[in-house]
N, C-alpha and C positions, 0 to 999 in steps of 0.2 A: 604622454604615451599615446599612442594611437592604436587602442584597443581593437575598435573596429578591423582597421587594417591587417592587423596581426590575426584575427579570428578568419579574414579573408584568405590569409596565407595558408591557413593549416585545415581549412575546410575539407577540400577533398578528401585529405587523408582520414579524416573523422568518419565523413560520410562512407568511405569504405571500410573503415572499423565497424561502424554501425551494420553495414550489409554483412560481413565476416560473422557478426554476433547473432544478426537474425537468421543465418543459415544454420546455426547450431544450438538451438534453444535445448535450455536444461531445466527440469524442475526444481522445485524447492529442495535444498540440502544437497542436490546432486551437481552442482552446476562446476564441475571439477576443468572441462575444455575451456568454459567460460572464464573461471579464474585463472587458468594457464594463459589465455590471450591476453587478459588484462595487464598480467605481470610482465609477458613479454611486451607489450606497448608502453609500460611505465618504463622498462629498463632501455627501450629505443629513445625516450624523450630523456632520459638521464636521471629517474626519480627512482630509489630503492625502495621496495614494499618490505612492510614489516612480516613476519612469522604469521600465520593464519590463527585468529582467536577461534574459531569456529570449526575451520576444516576448508571451508571453500570461499571465505571473506578474503578482501584485498584493503588492506589500510595503510596508508603511505603518508608520510609528513615531510614538507618542505619548510627551512627555517628562511627568514628574511635577514636584512643587515644586520639587526641587532635584536635583542630581547623584546618581548611584548605579548600582547594576547594570543589566543587561538581562536581561528575559525575553522569549521569543520563543514564540508562539502559533502552530502550523501547520495549515493545512486543505489536502487535495487537491482538486481543482476538474473532474478529467477524468470521462468517462463510460464506456462499453462499447459495443462494437459487438453490442448485441442486441436484439431485437424487444420491446418491451414489451407484455405481456398481462396490464395490471392492471384496466384500465377504468377509470381513476380520472379523474376532471373536470378534472385536472392532469397527464395523462397527456402522456407524449413526442410534441411534434410535429415531431420529426426522424425520420422511418421509417430503421430499422436502428439506433438509438441509443436507449440509455436509462441514467438512474443506477441501475444494477442493484447497484451497491457501496456507495449511500450517501454518496457525496461531496458530494451536494446538502446531505445533513443536516450533515456536516463544515463544508461553506463557511457554512452558516446559523448553526453554533454560534460558530465564530470571530468571526462578524460581530456577533452578540449580545455576545461577550464584549467586543468592540471598543467597542459601545456604550456598554456599562456601564462599563468602566474608563477611558473618555474623559471620563465624568461624574464620576469620582473622583479626577482629576488632582491635586487639591489634598490628597489624603490618603497619598499616597505618594511617594517618591524614587525616582529612577532611570527607566528608560524601558522601553516594551513595544513590541516588533514583532510585527505581524499577517502571516502569509506566508498567500497562496492560491496554492498550488504547481499547476503543470500538469503532465501526463503521468506520474503515478503508475503507472499500468495500462501494463503491457508496456515501455515506454521509460525508466523509473527516471529522470526528469528532474529528480529531488530532488539526485541528484549532480552535475549541471550547475548547478542553481541555487545549492548550497552552493560549488562551485569557484569559479562567478562572483562570490562575495563577498556574497550576500544576507543573510547574517549577521552580517556585519563593519561597524565604524563605526557603531555601536557593536558589538564582538563580544558575541555572547550567553552571558551566564553560565548561563543554563539554557534548557533547549527542550522543549515537550512537545507531544503531539497525540492527539488522540482518534479512536477507530475503533469503528463499530457493530459488535455482535456477535449474530446470531442465535444462539436457546438461552439466552442468559443474560436473566435476568427483566428485563421492560420498566424502563429507567431505573436499573439498577443499575450501579455502576462498579466494574471489576474491574482487579487490576495484579498483576504478580509481577516479583520483582528477576531480573536476569540475562538470558538470551534468552527472548524473548518471542514472536518470528516467526522463520522458518526464513532460510536462504539461498537462493537459486533460480537455477540455471545452465539455460539453455536451449540444448539441443544439436540440430543437424541433420547426420545421417551418410546419405551418397549413397554406394552401393556399384556399383561401375563394373565390368560384366562382359562378355560377348561374346553379343549375340542370336542366335537362330536359330529353327529350326522345331520344334516341342513333339513330333514323331516323330523327332528326331535330336538330342536332348540332349547327346550324348557329344561332338557337334561345336560346342557352344557352352560358356560359362563362366557357369553361371546364377545371376544377381544375387538371384533369388527365394529360391531355396534358402539361398544364403549368409545373405541378410537374415533369414531364418526361424531359421539357427542362432545368427546375431548376438543376435536379440533373445532368444532362450531363454537363452543364455549370460549375458547382461547382469543376468537373473536372480539370478544368484550373487554379483554385485560386493556389493551388501549384505550379503547372506546368508552370505559366506564371506570377503569382505575388509575390513568394518568391524567394529569390536568390538561384540557386541550390547548391549551398555549403553550405547552411542552412538547415538540417533536418527538415522536417515537415510532416504530414499526416492529411487529412480529409477523413471520411469513414461516407457514409450514411449506415445506418445498420437497420432500420425497415422503411417500407412504408405501408401506411393502407388508405382506400377510396372506398366508395361506396358497396354496397350489392347485386345489380343485374345486369345481363350481358347487359341489355338492357336500362339502367337508368344512366345519366350521374350525379354524384353525386354533391352536394353544394360543398364538402370540400373534400380535401386530407391533411394527415399529414404525415410526415416523420422525422425520429431522427438520430443521429450521434454524433461522437465525432471529436474534431480537436486536435491536440496534436503537441508539438514542444520542442526544447532543448534550447530555447532560448526565454526570456519574449517578447521581443520586436516581436520577428517571432509570437508568439502567439497571439499579438494585432494584427499583419497584418491579420492573419486566420481570426480573427473574422470580421475586417474592409470588407476582400473580401468576406466573406460570406454573411454578410447584405448586402452590395452593389449588389451582383450578385442577391441573391435572390429578392431584390427588384427591380432592373432593369428587370430582365426577366419576373417578375410576370406584371411589368408596360405594357410591350409589348403584353403581352397574356391577358390584361384587366381584371385581377383578383387582389384581394387583397390579404396581407399576414401579419401574426402575427409571430415574432421571440423571441423565448426565448433562449437565450444564457446566460449560466453559467460556468465560469471558476472556478472550484472546486479543482485542484489540480495544483498548481504551478511547475517549473521545480525543481527536488530535485538535490541539488548541494552540492557535498562534499567541505569542505573547507581544504585549504592545510595543515594547521597545524596538524589540527584533521586527515586527510588523512595519514600523515606521521606516527603519532601515531599509527594508525590501523595498516598499515604495519609492524612496529615494533611489535606490539601486535601480528597480525596473526602469523609471524615467531617464537615468543616465545610459541605461544599455540600450533602449528601444525607442526612446521618446515618449512625452506624455499622450500622444494619440494612441499609442500601442498598448497603453496600460488602463486596466479596469479595476473597479472596485467589486468584488463579486457581491451579487445582490443577495444570497443564499448559500446556506451550508449544504454539504452532500451527505446522505446517509450511508454512503459508501465508506468503508475502513480502512486504516493505514497504520503500518506498525512503527511509522515515524514518530506517533504518539509517545512512545516510551522514550525517545531521543527528547521530546519537549518536555516530559515529566521531570526529566534532570536536568537538562541545559535550556538557557534562553535561547529562542528560535522561531523559526517562521516556515511554513510550508505553502508553498507557491504553485499556481496551476498555468500551463503553459497551452495556448490553443492549437490544436490540431486540425481545426477547420470546421466550419459550419455544416460542410457535408462528409464529415470524417464518418467512417463505421464506429458504431459504440466500442467501448473498451470491453475486452473478453469476447469479441466477435471474431468468427474466423477470417473475416476479410480485412481485420484492421491492421495498418502498418503506419508506424509513427515517421511522419512525414520529415523527409531532409530538408525542408524548407525552413522547418521551426527550430532546427538545429542552433543556428546562429543567435537567436532571441535568447534561448537557453543558457548557453555559453557565456554571452554577454552578461546576462542577469548574473549567475555563479560568480563570474570575475569582479563585477563591480562589486557585488553583495560583500565579498570577501575582504577587498579593499576598504569599503565603507565600513565594516564592522571592526577591523583592525585600527583604522584611524579613529573610530568612536571610543575604542577602550585604550588610548593612550595614557 
């Protein structure tokens, strides 16, 4: 079978499909038009999707020539609340939203793989599932989709997903065994004091000073509580409190994230944050409330699936276009929930050394990288099915 030739034949249509997606970005859980477009495209290529599990997801299954294992290929479909500044002819037509993380590219590559593999059903045994998942950004709806049983009946034997990676050369595929993406917990702290006039601070219990002390002391959580050989990061990214320059407010709130590459370290970060906030607030005679949500576990590549991915990468693009990623990312990904339950691997795809960063208003997933991603997905699916005969 000439997979490269088949991909070249469908690529113009896949590029146009991505451009359509890019024009109509929708944020997490609201991807109704995106879902409709995906389902229309599936109908065009002769694949019937299942009923949604969550409302805006699309799951579709194809069967080969006989019984066998299942391989599941996943794409995320949601966009970000970012104003696009690319001036592209297919730029976002939804103000305040754009595909700044490349999910339009991910969606298009899985669709391309679906079209190729649907035409190869007489050449493999088993089944291949295609998942277009909503709400990866901020809501981690991968957790809910997995919990809803989207990867059961038949149960997935292997799962894989791709994500664009700025800085990695265009079309290059990269992978690493073990932790590839970090955990991510979002926290919000409200410090409750007693307001007053700025000229009489002794009659108030100042939450501003307390918040400043808490945020400063939180910098010691990573540097003094976590083993220096274990990666971890704690960032306070928003603070708000007060309305007037001469009035001490009743409350101050701040928010941020805590990230790690090991779940025990993630637990240590939570304990450290809670203890630090509570103890510093006690010294300042103020109260506090803490909302701490670990939404994204560590994304961990399983060894057997990772080796299958390496083989599929070489077959897809050649050894010269494959790399072993030298380090993990502290970014987070809800594909972690798939990998907690199923053997699988998460792979990076280069969007270019000069590519704008992810979540940047000028980012656009490069059409030139689509063929590498489609080829990987097709080769991985076939290799994983063959490996589980």
